[in-house]
Structures are given as C-alpha cells and as structure tokens.
N, C-alpha and C positions, 0 to 999 in steps of 0.2 A: 504494500500500500504506500502511496505517496501522500504525505500529510502536510498541509500548510497550516501553521498555527499563528493566529493573530495574538499578539501580546500587547495589552493596553495599559499595563500597570508597571511602574518602575520598581515597586517593592516585591515583585514576584520572586519567589524562591525557585531556583532552578530544579529543585527536587521534582516538581511536577513534570517538567520536560524530561527529566531522566527516566521517568516511568513510561513515557510514550515510546512505542515500538513502531518504526516505520522504515521501509526500504529507502525512502528519500524524505528528509525532514526539511521544511522551509519555515523560517521564522519571519513573520511580517510585523514590524514594530509600528504601532499606531497609537494615537492619543498620547498619554503619558509614558507609554512604552518606548517612545523615541529617545528618552533620556538614556536608555541602555546604549544607544549608538553615539551619544554626544557627550556624556558626562563621565568623569572619572572620580572615583571615591578613594581618597588616600593615595592618589597617584595611579590607581589601577583601573583599567577598563572593566566593564561589567563581565562577570563570568558567563553570562548568557551568550556572549559573542563566541565562546569556545565550543558551543554545542553543535554547530553545523557550519558548513561552508555556504549554505543557502540562506543568507540574511538580507532582509530588505527593510527599508524605512520609508514611510510616506512623507514626501517633501513638504506637503501642505502642513502637516502636523508639526514638523520641525520648525517651519517659519512662523506658525501661529504662536509658538511658545517663545518667540524672540531669539531663536537660535539660528545659526547659519548652516546651510548645507555643507559648507567647507569644513565645519566642525565634526561632521560625521566620520566615525572610524572607517578606515580604508577597507576593512573587511565587509562593510555593509553597502549594498547597492541602493542608491536613492531612486525611488520610483514615484509615479503619480497614480491617480485613481485608475486610469485606463490600464496601466501596467498591472495593477493588482487584479483587475478583472481578467486580464490575459493569464496571469499566474493561476488564478482559481479555475479557469476553464481549460487551460492547456497543460499545466505542469503538475497539478495536484489533484488526486482522486477525491480526497476528503479535506475538509477544513474544520478547525476547532478554534474556540475563542478562550483565551486565558486572561 
C-alpha cells in the first residue's frame, strides 16, 4: 500500500508514524505541521523529517504563518494545492490525517 499522511500538528509525536506500515510513505505537512519543515528546536530539525524521503509542505500554509519558502528544509518539497491533488490521485492509494 502507498500511504500519504497529512500532518497538521507541530506537536505530533513520531510514534504514530512509526506504527504505520506502508510500501511507500509520503508525509504532507499542512497547517501547523509546516513548522516541522521550517523550525529547529535546540538547533535540531524535526525528527519527523527522518521518517521518509517523500516529504512535502504546502507553500500557502508556510506563507500564511509568516515564514519563507526559502526556510524550508532541503529534504522537503514545496508544493501547492494542485500538486497535493496530483499526489493523492497519482502517487498514493490511501491517505490519512494526523
């Protein structure tokens, strides 16, 4: 199964993601979840970024929070709403929201 997971919370513990089993896992950071891609705590990037190579962040949610797309971690691909629709229909069989 190819699973796309929307993460909308910055306080998410990665334990939940560790329990998900998928042949391909994609993490799509939206709403306050975008802080995983832009914010370092004690000089360290979010451990969520180590969970998969398929990381995406919604550009509008980054900008709405007064952040810059240039601040997004290089491991995360910046996408727009149209890109997310394409991911949901073309790259992932199922989606979940955390």
